[in-house]
ROMI-796705 format. One line per field, with one value per residue (C-alpha): residue number from 1; residue in three letters; x, y, z. Coordinates in steps of 0.001 Angstrom, whole numbers. Layout:
<nodes>
i = [NUM:...]
aa = [ALA:...]
u = [X:...]
v = [Y:...]
w = [Z:...]
</nodes>
This chain:
<nodes>
i = [1:2:3:4:5:6:7:8:9:10:11:12:13:14:15:16:17:18:19:20:21:22:23:24:25:26:27:28:29:30:31:32:33:34:35:36:37:38:39:40:41:42:43:44:45:46:47:48:49:50:51:52:53:54:55:56:57:58:59:60:61:62:63:64:65:66:67:68:69:70:71:72:73:74:75:76:77:78:79:80:81:82:83:84:85:86:87:88:89:90:91:92:93:94:95:96:97:98:99:100:101:102:103:104:105:106:107:108:109:110:111:112:113:114:115:116:117:118:119:120:121:122:123:124:125:126:127:128:129:130:131:132:133:134:135:136:137:138:139:140:141:142:143:144:145:146:147:148:149:150:151:152:153:154:155:156:157:158:159:160:161:162:163:164:165:166:167:168:169:170:171:172:173:174:175:176:177:178:179:180:181:182:183:184:185:186:187:188:189:190:191:192:193:194:195:196:197:198:199:200:201:202:203:204:205:206:207:208:209:210:211:212:213:214:215:216:217:218:219:220:221:222:223:224:225:226:227:228:229:230:231:232:233:234:235:236:237:238:239:240:241:242:243:244:245:246:247:248:249:250:251:252:253:254:255:256:257:258:259:260:261:262:263:264:265:266:267:268:269:270:271:272:273:274:275:276:277:278:279:280:281:282:283:284:285:286:287:288:289:290:291:292:293:294:295:296:297:298:299:300:301:302:303]
aa = [MET:PRO:SER:GLY:ASP:GLU:THR:PRO:GLN:SER:VAL:ALA:GLY:TYR:PHE:GLY:GLY:GLY:THR:ASP:GLY:ALA:ASN:LEU:SER:ARG:ILE:ASP:LYS:ILE:THR:PHE:SER:ALA:ASP:THR:LYS:SER:THR:LEU:THR:ALA:THR:LEU:THR:THR:ALA:ARG:ILE:TYR:LEU:SER:ALA:MET:ALA:ASN:SER:GLY:THR:ALA:GLY:TYR:PHE:ALA:GLY:GLY:SER:ASP:SER:GLY:GLY:ARG:VAL:SER:GLY:ILE:ASP:LYS:ILE:THR:PHE:PRO:ALA:ASP:THR:LYS:SER:THR:LEU:SER:ALA:THR:LEU:THR:SER:ALA:ARG:TYR:GLY:ALA:GLY:GLY:PHE:ALA:ASN:SER:GLY:THR:ALA:GLY:TYR:PHE:GLY:GLY:GLY:TYR:GLU:GLY:SER:THR:ILE:SER:GLY:ILE:ASP:LYS:ILE:THR:PHE:SER:ALA:ASP:THR:LYS:SER:THR:LEU:ALA:ALA:THR:LEU:SER:SER:ALA:THR:THR:GLU:LEU:GLY:ALA:TYR:ALA:ASN:SER:GLY:THR:ALA:GLY:TYR:PHE:VAL:GLY:GLY:ASN:THR:VAL:SER:GLY:VAL:ILE:SER:SER:ILE:ASP:LYS:ILE:THR:PHE:SER:ALA:ASP:THR:LYS:SER:THR:LEU:SER:ALA:THR:LEU:THR:THR:ALA:ARG:TYR:THR:MET:ALA:THR:TYR:ALA:ASN:SER:GLY:THR:ALA:GLY:TYR:SER:ALA:GLY:GLY:TYR:ASP:LEU:SER:VAL:ASN:LEU:SER:GLY:ILE:ASP:LYS:ILE:THR:PHE:SER:ALA:ASP:THR:LYS:SER:THR:LEU:ALA:ALA:THR:LEU:THR:THR:ALA:ARG:SER:GLU:LEU:ALA:GLY:MET:ALA:ASN:SER:GLY:VAL:ALA:GLY:TYR:SER:GLY:GLY:GLY:TYR:SER:SER:ALA:ARG:LEU:THR:GLY:ILE:ASP:LYS:ILE:THR:PHE:SER:ALA:ASP:THR:LYS:SER:THR:LEU:SER:ALA:THR:LEU:THR:SER:ALA:ASN:ASN:ALA:LEU:ALA:ALA:MET:ALA:ASP:SER:GLY:VAL:LEU]
u = [-11263:-12410:-11751:-14540:-11989:-12600:-9844:-7736:-4306:-1691:782:2721:2745:4516:6173:6774:8349:9283:12650:15893:17394:16643:13234:12741:11058:11899:9276:10102:8062:7323:6389:3915:4708:8050:8010:11017:11942:12865:12951:11033:12752:9803:9909:7538:7459:9091:10754:8215:7145:3740:2116:-957:-1660:-4448:-4896:-7379:-6227:-5354:-5052:-3067:-1912:-1939:401:-1067:-62:2684:5393:8472:11294:8828:6192:2844:1848:-1522:-340:-1281:1128:-205:1663:59:205:1813:4423:4935:5090:4488:2226:806:-2915:-4244:-6637:-5180:-6267:-8590:-5765:-2056:-1827:107:-1045:-4275:-5648:-6318:-8428:-10128:-13369:-11402:-12737:-14683:-12960:-10308:-10680:-8274:-9569:-8292:-4723:-3002:-3139:-1990:-4656:-6218:-9082:-12144:-12791:-12738:-11646:-12729:-10854:-13178:-10997:-12749:-11335:-9158:-11375:-11616:-14757:-15273:-17781:-20593:-19788:-16812:-14805:-16296:-13250:-10649:-7843:-4313:-1964:-4910:-5170:-7541:-8609:-11534:-13891:-13973:-17478:-19012:-17327:-14121:-12884:-10861:-9126:-7683:-5474:-4428:-6829:-6578:-8192:-5716:-5176:-8382:-9448:-12668:-13414:-15499:-17111:-17941:-20613:-19826:-23372:-24120:-20802:-22456:-20551:-21298:-19133:-18526:-19352:-16108:-12903:-9177:-7794:-5508:-5927:-3129:-1845:838:-67:-43:-3473:-4591:-7540:-8387:-11271:-14547:-13283:-11481:-9342:-6181:-4426:-833:1545:1442:2045:-239:1663:3498:5053:5337:2927:3267:-364:-2610:-6378:-8801:-12254:-14325:-16464:-19555:-20549:-17851:-16593:-13077:-10639:-6894:-4463:-2260:439:2249:4777:8369:9245:6934:6947:5174:5269:5132:3054:761:-621:-2261:-2361:-6104:-7171:-3631:-1656:-1053:2334:3664:6929:9450:8661:10419:11227:14384:15696:14339:13549:13860:11911:8626:6255:3622:284:-1036:-4816:-5812:-4688:-3542:6:3071:6317:9074:10291:13915:13452:13683:13148:16087:16915:15612:12564:9716:6811:6242:3038:2008:-557:-993:-2027:-3788:-5043:-8641:-10796]
v = [-35908:-39420:-41982:-44324:-47090:-48543:-51150:-51118:-49594:-52148:-51013:-53410:-56335:-56488:-59370:-58550:-60159:-63831:-65376:-66015:-67569:-64392:-62740:-60005:-56599:-56002:-55392:-56290:-54715:-56206:-53481:-55149:-53207:-55011:-57511:-55811:-55996:-53147:-52940:-50323:-47874:-48416:-51603:-53452:-52161:-55410:-58300:-61128:-64454:-66026:-62622:-61890:-59272:-57743:-54533:-51783:-51643:-48169:-46866:-48971:-52432:-53917:-56404:-57852:-60102:-62693:-63698:-61617:-61878:-60960:-63521:-63255:-59847:-58040:-54883:-53857:-51934:-49928:-49170:-46165:-46218:-44815:-43281:-46627:-44995:-47038:-46182:-48371:-48497:-47686:-50583:-54053:-57628:-58857:-61070:-61432:-64229:-65688:-67758:-65872:-65534:-62081:-60704:-57439:-56116:-53371:-49885:-51067:-53364:-55996:-59234:-61378:-64828:-67682:-68035:-69224:-67296:-70127:-72287:-72190:-69711:-69299:-65563:-63043:-59426:-56673:-53430:-50785:-48738:-45370:-44901:-48025:-49211:-52846:-54882:-58635:-60594:-62600:-65199:-67464:-70058:-73569:-74805:-73064:-72941:-71610:-71154:-70983:-69205:-66415:-64429:-62276:-61612:-57904:-56488:-59939:-62377:-63521:-67086:-68776:-71842:-74970:-74682:-76660:-77521:-79537:-82382:-82174:-80414:-79502:-79015:-77077:-73522:-71026:-68074:-64680:-62847:-59153:-57771:-59076:-60671:-64090:-67401:-70422:-73404:-74453:-77939:-77663:-78424:-78309:-81287:-82002:-80849:-78346:-75346:-72635:-72255:-69132:-67716:-64889:-63882:-62570:-60555:-61136:-64383:-66899:-67566:-69684:-71821:-72798:-75169:-75741:-78728:-81712:-83115:-85495:-83565:-80062:-79492:-77892:-78097:-75072:-75263:-72718:-71725:-70124:-67513:-67680:-71066:-71665:-74708:-76166:-77157:-77870:-76139:-78082:-75572:-76171:-74306:-74614:-76202:-77960:-75650:-74541:-71348:-69208:-66079:-65018:-61800:-60795:-58125:-58602:-59083:-59972:-62469:-64021:-64412:-66998:-66069:-67566:-70540:-73666:-76850:-78645:-75124:-71580:-70148:-66762:-67552:-65994:-67920:-66110:-67481:-65443:-65494:-65442:-69064:-70053:-70547:-70460:-68522:-67663:-64114:-63206:-60954:-62737:-61899:-60108:-63249:-66815:-66358:-68411:-67657:-64292:-62497:-60645:-58137:-56071:-52705:-53407:-49838:-48831:-51942]
w = [-4720:-3703:-6417:-5401:-4915:-1441:-1670:1545:1043:2072:4695:6950:9354:12712:14619:18295:21340:21618:22405:20559:23692:25639:25883:23295:23299:19634:16941:13334:10531:7102:4600:2254:-923:-1312:1595:3142:6844:9178:12967:14950:17231:19560:21662:23967:27545:28698:26857:26828:25364:24573:24166:22009:19351:17255:15240:14527:10909:9719:13293:15791:16808:20302:22034:25259:28110:27885:30316:31157:33695:36447:35505:33756:32308:32138:30346:26805:24569:21610:18373:16661:12849:10719:13040:14843:18256:21417:24344:27109:27877:31327:30700:31293:30789:33546:34800:34050:31491:28603:25638:24837:21303:19853:16985:16073:14656:12976:13659:16713:19209:19815:21772:23829:24793:26898:28120:31275:34565:36884:35275:31816:31432:29230:29644:26785:27285:24876:24147:22682:20354:20711:24235:24674:27520:28670:29345:29695:27622:29167:26498:27203:25292:25216:27153:29302:26731:26325:23351:20968:17622:16637:13559:12478:9619:10452:10813:11233:13628:15270:15671:18451:17068:18709:21777:24831:27671:30882:28924:26050:22743:20878:17255:17899:16709:18705:16916:18465:16442:16812:16653:20164:21223:21367:21155:18979:18026:14428:13214:11210:13124:12468:10551:13512:17105:17639:19584:19194:15511:13317:12472:10180:8010:4582:6007:4199:2717:4946:8016:8082:10734:9915:11643:15391:17641:18291:21349:19036:16147:14741:11856:8409:7255:6715:7334:5854:7145:4380:6124:3870:5321:7968:6088:6470:3732:3808:1481:-916:75:3370:5497:4320:7664:10126:13139:16306:18429:15270:14611:11778:10327:7028:4385:4015:417:-658:1447:4859:6557:9052:10758:13127:15341:16473:14571:15690:16350:16333:12899:11165:7994:6884:4593:2523:1285:-1644:-1224:-4902:-5364:-1849:-3090:-815:-1269:1201:1756:1213:4263:7621:11275:12904:14872:15064:17246:18739:21126:19402:18291:15147:13886:10707:9340:6046:5815:6574:6106]
</nodes>
């Protein structure tokens, strides 16, 4: 009998691909109930770096694009929850690329925007979950951008954050409103122009951008966009180590996680921001190996 409690049931987050000195196809899983780490039997189709990820929470997660031993990749791998089995879509990205940003309107569609295909691009691909078909939006990013961040307020809008362009690193934030897939640009910006950051969202409340690189130093700061008015604030909490090329995912309603990355060396650590007070802790669980240029997505249950 239904209880009337519509709170999402927390499940797990996934860190996939990247490099520990060699390209990786491995997928590590953080089970949210105890923040424990396991490693999937399933792996990515090819070992790759600078890939992108998003999830249809409660159903499946997707890892797309990147760069492997053969060059840039257009393929999209799908991890079906809760069995964590891997399949590969017949649909592909419009072009082989790395460094795209990914987010999802959970239950409806996922989006991959920007990236590098030989030059930076502004296009946005859409995967409609009902049949895993690909289309391309008429709307595009404000600038052709690679190594950008992305997160979504599921049911309302997705956000593409920062990145690297031919004109330099940017702090701007583009917003895709899901009702018509239209693009606008926020008046709020990141505190520091940056790329290769970790991004994640507490859907319905706020999106977070953590760490990254500003062409001078690795960063530890965490910016927050509150969705009700698209306003920016900066957390008092910071990453344990200033880092770039890390990945982020969230247990929506509970906490966000930033894992791996590069400081003066590759890192295994996973920091956690508990959303109720935006406080930081560090998991005792770590990635299987020190890993940068990875991607992450999460199953927070049915949102």
